[in-house]
N, C-alpha and C positions, 0 to 999 in steps of 0.2 A: 658196649651195648646188646649185642647179639646174646651175650650169655644172660642178661637181664630176661630178655624175650624167652630163650629158652627154659630158663627157671620159672618164669612164669606159665606157661604152655603147660610143663612138667607137674607143676603143684595143682593146676587147673584140672589136668585128666587125673590126680590121685584124688579128686575132691577136697583139698585141704584149705584151711583157713588162713588167709594172709592180707595184707593191704599193698595196694600198690598207690605210691607217693610218686606224682608226675607234675614236673613245674608246665605251667600252664601258660604263664605270662612272664615277663621280666622288664624292669626299666632301670638305666643305669647301667653300672658296673655290678655284675653277679658272678658267681663261681660257676654255675652252670645254665645253659638255656634251654626254651621251651623244648619240649620233650623227653628230656633229663628224666630217670627213673630210678626209684629204691624201691625195694620189696622190705616190709618187714614182718616177720613172722609172729605169730602168739607169745614165743617164748623172747620177744624181744631183740632176736638177731636180725642184721639187716644184711641185704644184698645189693649191690650197684652203691650210687650215691647221686645227693643232688647238691651237694657243695662243701660237705662239711660243717665243721664248728657247730656254734651254737646254732644257728639255723636250721641245720640237721636235726639236732637234739630236739629243737621244738616241734618240729614235724616228726619225729620219733614218737614225742610225747602224745602229738594227737594221734597217730597212727594206732598206738596202744590203747587208747581211749575208743578208737572206730572198732579195732577188731572188738572189745567187748560190748558196745552199742549195736553195731552194725549199719551204724548211719555214717554216708560219705560225709565229707565237710571240705572245704575250702579255706587254705591258713596260708594268711599273708606273712612272710618272712622279711621284715624292715634290718636291711645292714647298714642304714644308714647313721645311726646314732650308736654312740659309745656306750658298752656297758659295763659301769665299774672301771671305769677310766682303761679299758683295754682299745686300743685302735684296731679297727675292723680295715681289712685290706679292700673290700670290694667296695662299699658303698651304694649298693642300688636296692631295689625293692624286688622278691619274687613271690609270687601265686602259685602256691602247690593244690594241687586236687588230690585229696585222700581218700581212697575209695576201698573199702572193705570188699573181699571176695570169698564166698562161700561162707558168709557169715550171715545168719538169720534166714539160710535159705533151706 
Protein backbone atom coordinates (compact mmCIF):
# COMPACT_ATOMS: atom_id res chain seq x y z
CA UNK A 1 0.00 0.00 0.00
CA UNK A 2 2.88 2.40 0.67
CA UNK A 3 3.85 2.23 -3.00
CA UNK A 4 0.37 3.40 -4.00
CA UNK A 5 0.60 6.40 -1.66
CA UNK A 6 4.05 7.27 -3.01
CA UNK A 7 2.72 7.08 -6.57
CA UNK A 8 -0.25 9.30 -5.69
CA UNK A 9 2.07 11.90 -4.14
CA UNK A 10 4.46 11.77 -7.12
CA UNK A 11 1.69 12.21 -9.68
CA UNK A 12 0.00 15.00 -7.71
CA UNK A 13 3.30 16.86 -7.41
CA UNK A 14 3.69 16.58 -11.18
CA UNK A 15 0.19 17.90 -11.81
CA UNK A 16 -0.86 14.72 -13.58
CA UNK A 17 -4.43 13.56 -14.17
CA UNK A 18 -5.48 10.22 -12.72
CA UNK A 19 -8.18 8.56 -10.66
CA UNK A 20 -7.98 7.15 -7.16
CA UNK A 21 -10.42 4.30 -6.50
CA UNK A 22 -10.81 3.56 -2.78
CA UNK A 23 -12.81 0.81 -1.14
CA UNK A 24 -15.00 2.72 1.33
CA UNK A 25 -17.12 -0.09 2.76
CA UNK A 26 -17.67 -3.81 2.46
CA UNK A 27 -20.32 -6.31 3.44
CA UNK A 28 -19.77 -10.03 3.48
CA UNK A 29 -16.76 -11.73 1.95
CA UNK A 30 -14.78 -9.38 -0.32
CA UNK A 31 -11.28 -9.58 -1.81
CA UNK A 32 -10.15 -6.30 -0.22
CA UNK A 33 -11.26 -4.29 2.79
CA UNK A 34 -11.96 -0.55 3.30
CA UNK A 35 -8.96 1.62 2.51
CA UNK A 36 -7.66 -0.50 -0.37
CA UNK A 37 -6.67 1.76 -3.27
CA UNK A 38 -6.12 1.54 -6.99
CA UNK A 39 -4.82 4.28 -9.28
CA UNK A 40 -6.19 4.45 -12.83
CA UNK A 41 -4.28 6.52 -15.38
CA UNK A 42 -5.88 8.24 -18.40
CA UNK A 43 -4.26 5.64 -20.70
CA UNK A 44 -6.02 2.86 -18.76
CA UNK A 45 -3.04 1.52 -16.82
CA UNK A 46 -3.63 0.67 -13.18
CA UNK A 47 -1.48 0.59 -10.06
CA UNK A 48 -2.54 -1.18 -6.92
CA UNK A 49 -5.70 -3.25 -6.66
CA UNK A 50 -9.14 -3.27 -5.15
CA UNK A 51 -9.54 -7.00 -5.64
CA UNK A 52 -9.14 -7.98 -9.28
CA UNK A 53 -11.57 -9.77 -11.54
CA UNK A 54 -14.82 -8.46 -12.94
CA UNK A 55 -15.39 -6.11 -9.95
CA UNK A 56 -12.12 -4.34 -10.60
CA UNK A 57 -12.94 -4.18 -14.31
CA UNK A 58 -16.25 -2.49 -13.48
CA UNK A 59 -14.48 0.11 -11.33
CA UNK A 60 -11.84 0.61 -14.04
CA UNK A 61 -14.61 1.42 -16.52
CA UNK A 62 -16.15 3.96 -14.14
CA UNK A 63 -12.70 5.45 -13.50
CA UNK A 64 -12.11 5.93 -17.22
CA UNK A 65 -15.41 7.82 -17.43
CA UNK A 66 -14.51 9.89 -14.35
CA UNK A 67 -11.19 10.97 -15.85
CA UNK A 68 -13.11 12.23 -18.91
CA UNK A 69 -15.87 14.04 -17.03
CA UNK A 70 -14.02 15.13 -13.90
CA UNK A 71 -16.94 13.93 -11.78
CA UNK A 72 -16.39 11.60 -8.82
CA UNK A 73 -18.76 8.72 -8.24
CA UNK A 74 -19.57 5.91 -5.84
CA UNK A 75 -19.56 2.47 -7.43
CA UNK A 76 -21.24 -0.56 -5.90
CA UNK A 77 -19.61 -3.86 -6.80
CA UNK A 78 -21.93 -6.77 -6.07
CA UNK A 79 -20.02 -10.04 -5.87
CA UNK A 80 -23.01 -12.08 -4.73
CA UNK A 81 -24.51 -13.02 -8.11
CA UNK A 82 -23.03 -15.35 -10.70
CA UNK A 83 -22.34 -13.76 -14.08
CA UNK A 84 -22.65 -15.98 -17.13
CA UNK A 85 -22.51 -19.12 -15.01
CA UNK A 86 -19.16 -18.36 -13.38
CA UNK A 87 -18.84 -18.94 -9.65
CA UNK A 88 -17.41 -16.07 -7.67
CA UNK A 89 -14.97 -16.72 -4.86
CA UNK A 90 -16.09 -13.92 -2.56
CA UNK A 91 -19.80 -13.23 -2.33
CA UNK A 92 -19.93 -9.80 -0.71
CA UNK A 93 -20.58 -6.21 -1.70
CA UNK A 94 -18.02 -3.38 -1.93
CA UNK A 95 -18.55 0.35 -2.22
CA UNK A 96 -15.73 2.13 -4.07
CA UNK A 97 -15.26 5.90 -4.26
CA UNK A 98 -13.85 6.87 -7.66
CA UNK A 99 -12.14 10.25 -7.34
CA UNK A 100 -10.59 12.04 -10.35
CA UNK A 101 -7.49 14.06 -9.49
CA UNK A 102 -6.18 16.92 -11.61
CA UNK A 103 -9.22 16.70 -13.87
CA UNK A 104 -11.14 19.87 -14.58
CA UNK A 105 -8.79 21.94 -12.41
